[in-house]
C-alpha positions in Angstrom: 48.2 -93.9 96.7 51.7 -95.2 95.7 54.0 -95.9 98.6 57.1 -93.7 99.2 60.5 -95.3 98.7 60.9 -95.5 102.5 57.6 -97.3 102.9 58.4 -99.7 100.0 61.7 -100.6 101.7 59.9 -101.1 105.0 57.3 -103.4 103.2 60.1 -105.6 101.8 61.6 -105.9 105.3 58.3 -106.8 106.8 57.6 -109.3 104.1 61.0 -111.0 104.6 60.5 -111.0 108.4 57.0 -112.6 108.1 58.1 -115.2 105.6 58.2 -118.1 108.1 55.1 -117.1 110.0 52.8 -119.0 107.6 52.8 -121.1 104.5 52.0 -119.3 101.3 49.0 -121.6 100.5 47.3 -124.0 102.8 48.2 -127.7 102.7 45.3 -129.7 101.2 44.4 -131.4 104.5 45.2 -128.6 106.9 43.1 -125.7 108.1 42.6 -123.6 105.0 42.8 -120.3 106.9 46.3 -121.0 108.3 48.2 -119.5 105.3 48.9 -116.1 103.8 46.3 -116.9 101.1 43.8 -117.9 103.8 44.4 -114.7 105.8 43.9 -112.6 102.6 40.7 -114.4 101.8 39.3 -113.9 105.4 39.9 -110.2 105.2 38.5 -109.7 101.7 42.0 -109.1 100.3 42.1 -112.2 98.0 42.6 -109.9 95.0 45.9 -108.7 96.4 47.3 -112.3 96.9 49.1 -113.1 93.6 50.3 -116.6 94.6 53.4 -118.0 92.9 56.7 -117.3 94.6 56.1 -116.7 98.3 58.2 -113.7 99.1 57.0 -111.4 96.3 53.4 -112.5 96.9 53.7 -111.5 100.6 55.3 -108.1 99.6 52.5 -107.5 97.1 49.8 -108.3 99.6 51.2 -105.9 102.1 51.9 -103.2 99.5 48.4 -103.3 97.8 46.7 -103.3 101.2 48.6 -100.2 102.2 47.9 -98.5 98.9 44.2 -99.5 98.4 42.8 -100.8 101.8 45.1 -99.0 104.3 42.4 -99.3 107.0 42.8 -103.1 106.9 46.6 -103.2 107.3 46.6 -103.6 111.1 44.0 -106.3 110.8 46.1 -108.1 108.2 49.2 -108.0 110.4 47.2 -109.1 113.5 45.6 -112.1 111.6 49.0 -113.2 110.3 50.4 -113.2 113.8 47.3 -114.9 115.2 47.4 -117.7 112.6 51.2 -117.7 112.9 51.1 -118.5 116.6 49.3 -121.7 115.8 51.3 -122.6 112.7 54.7 -122.0 114.4 53.7 -123.8 117.6 52.8 -126.9 115.5 56.2 -126.7 113.8 58.0 -126.6 117.1 59.3 -123.1 116.4 57.1 -120.8 118.4 56.9 -117.0 117.8 58.9 -115.3 120.6 58.5 -111.9 122.2 61.6 -110.8 120.4 59.9 -111.7 117.1 57.0 -109.5 118.0 59.2 -106.6 119.2 61.1 -106.7 116.0 57.8 -106.8 114.0 56.6 -103.8 116.0 59.8 -101.9 115.0 59.3 -102.8 111.3 55.6 -101.7 111.3 56.5 -98.2 112.4 58.3 -97.9 109.1 54.9 -97.6 107.4 53.6 -95.3 110.2 51.6 -97.8 112.2 51.6 -98.9 115.8 49.3 -101.9 116.6 48.3 -101.7 120.3 47.5 -105.4 120.6 51.1 -106.3 119.6 52.5 -103.9 122.3 50.2 -105.3 125.1 52.6 -106.3 128.0 50.3 -109.2 128.9 50.6 -110.6 125.4 54.3 -110.1 125.2 54.8 -111.8 128.6 52.9 -114.8 127.4 55.4 -115.5 124.6 58.6 -117.5 125.1 61.9 -115.6 125.1 64.2 -115.9 122.1 67.3 -118.0 122.1 70.3 -116.5 123.8 73.4 -115.9 121.6 75.2 -118.9 123.0 72.3 -121.2 122.3 72.1 -120.0 118.7 75.8 -120.8 118.3 75.1 -124.4 119.4 72.8 -125.0 116.4 74.1 -127.9 114.2 76.2 -126.5 111.3 73.8 -128.2 108.8 70.9 -126.3 110.4 72.8 -123.0 110.2 73.7 -123.6 106.6 70.1 -124.4 105.6 69.0 -121.2 107.3 71.6 -119.2 105.4 70.5 -120.8 102.1 66.8 -119.8 102.8 67.9 -116.2 103.4 70.0 -116.2 100.3 67.2 -117.5 98.2 64.8 -114.8 99.5 67.4 -112.1 98.9 67.6 -113.0 95.3 64.1 -111.6 94.7 65.4 -108.1 95.4 68.2 -108.1 92.7 68.0 -106.7 89.2 67.1 -109.4 86.6 70.6 -109.8 85.0 72.4 -109.9 88.4 69.7 -112.2 89.7 70.3 -114.8 87.0 74.0 -115.2 87.8 73.3 -115.1 91.5 70.7 -117.9 91.1 73.4 -120.1 89.4 75.7 -119.4 92.3 73.0 -120.2 94.8 72.3 -123.6 93.1 76.1 -124.3 93.2 76.1 -123.7 97.0 73.0 -125.9 97.4 74.6 -128.7 95.4 77.8 -128.3 97.4 75.9 -128.5 100.7 74.5 -131.9 99.5 78.0 -133.0 98.4 77.0 -133.4 94.8 80.4 -132.2 93.5 79.0 -129.4 91.4 80.7 -127.7 88.5 80.0 -124.1 87.6 78.8 -122.7 84.3 80.9 -123.8 81.3 80.7 -123.3 77.5 80.9 -125.8 74.7 81.2 -124.7 71.1 77.7 -123.4 70.1 76.0 -123.8 73.5 76.1 -122.8 77.2 75.7 -125.2 80.1 74.8 -123.6 83.5 76.6 -126.3 85.4 76.6 -130.0 86.4 76.7 -132.2 89.4 77.3 -135.9 90.2 74.7 -138.0 92.1 75.9 -141.5 92.6 76.9 -142.8 89.2 74.7 -140.3 87.3 76.0 -137.0 85.9 73.3 -134.3 85.7 73.7 -131.2 83.4 71.9 -128.1 84.8 69.8 -125.4 83.2 68.8 -122.6 85.5 66.3 -119.8 84.6 65.0 -117.1 86.8 62.2 -115.4 84.9 58.8 -114.1 85.7 57.3 -116.2 82.8 57.0 -119.9 83.1 59.1 -122.1 80.8 57.4 -123.6 77.8 57.9 -126.6 75.5 60.5 -125.0 73.2 63.1 -124.4 75.9 62.5 -127.9 77.3 63.2 -129.4 73.9 66.4 -127.3 73.5 67.7 -128.5 76.9 66.7 -132.1 76.1 68.8 -131.7 72.9 71.8 -130.5 74.9 71.6 -133.4 77.3 70.8 -136.0 74.5 73.8 -134.7 72.5 76.3 -135.8 75.1 76.9 -139.3 76.5 74.0 -141.8 76.6 74.2 -141.8 80.4 73.9 -138.0 80.9 70.8 -136.6 82.6 69.5 -133.1 83.0 67.9 -130.9 85.7 66.0 -127.9 84.5 65.5 -125.4 87.4 62.9 -122.7 86.6 62.1 -120.1 89.3 58.6 -119.6 87.9 58.0 -123.2 87.0 56.6 -124.6 83.7 53.5 -124.0 81.6 50.9 -126.8 81.8 50.7 -126.9 78.0 54.4 -127.1 77.7 54.6 -130.0 80.2 51.8 -131.9 78.4 53.3 -131.4 75.0 56.8 -132.2 76.1 55.8 -135.5 77.8 53.5 -136.7 74.9 55.1 -139.7 73.2 58.7 -138.6 73.9 61.3 -140.2 76.1 63.0 -137.8 78.5 66.4 -137.8 80.2 65.6 -134.5 82.0 63.6 -133.6 85.1 62.3 -130.3 86.3 62.3 -128.3 89.6 60.8 -124.9 90.5 61.5 -122.4 93.2 58.7 -123.7 95.4 60.4 -127.1 95.2 63.6 -125.6 96.6 61.7 -123.9 99.5 60.0 -127.2 100.3 63.5 -128.9 100.3 64.9 -126.3 102.6 61.9 -126.6 104.9 62.7 -130.3 105.2 59.9 -131.9 103.2 62.5 -134.0 101.4 66.3 -133.7 101.0 67.6 -132.5 97.6 68.9 -136.0 96.9 65.6 -137.6 97.7 63.7 -135.1 95.5 66.0 -135.7 92.5 65.9 -139.5 92.9 62.1 -139.5 93.2 61.6 -137.2 90.3 63.9 -139.3 88.2 62.1 -142.5 89.1 58.7 -140.8 88.4 60.0 -139.8 85.0 61.2 -143.3 84.3 57.9 -144.8 85.3 55.5 -142.3 83.7 57.4 -140.1 81.3 56.5 -137.1 83.4 59.1 -134.4 83.3 57.9 -132.5 86.4 56.1 -133.4 89.7 56.3 -131.1 92.7 58.3 -131.9 95.8 55.2 -131.4 97.9 53.4 -134.0 95.8 56.3 -136.4 96.1 56.5 -136.0 99.8 52.8 -136.8 100.1 53.2 -140.0 98.1 51.4 -138.8 95.0 
């Protein structure tokens, strides 16, 4: 049965709140169950886990469970919390009693109350959240990264046209945070450039696409032409929210020099999670392209030395 508008809004709030409880998919050498995909598999809900961008995947998992397997919703939340306790402790960011109390409030928005999460003994076993004065003492860089994470998640709730422009603004803020002297969207006769930034002595032109479909070879060739039509020292960064098709990547890299590199939304989340800095990611991607001709390799792959 389709959810009401009130329930749909509650699901989005729960998905956003649970975002940091677990990774979307398990790391190759970690416990495969400690992830949203692993929890869904354990409960027989794998068909509701769409993968791809993490926030909409979590929202879909919650929504489909409520619509089709409502009797498993409480078990789903409990398993996310159970695995999240381990994951967050290992990350040095334990789940607090304030987190669980907030989750309990949100769950009431879909007409559930989960007794295990209201158990006083369980709540008392959790650490207290930070006091306001402690939160204010966080380093400015940490606060800025947290805000960028929230801004990126919020983009998923916008209408497509507004989301595209907002994505460009988000990238401008990200480049500014890393002191890359970004320039916003500008138009040259016959073509549109979404922006540019300066990394050392290299100038990068930027193409940003937020679409549900992955980017194929044709759009990569068009952007390569834009970059190649400028100075010989220009480089390009193509940022695609949904990533790139495997066929497109293979065809684009086959027997063709490239002056552009690619990044997807998962890369940005890994950067904001501290796997690599943005500058490290761009430099390693550029080196990989110079050595192998590969347009795209994931930040996770780079951080693991692949």
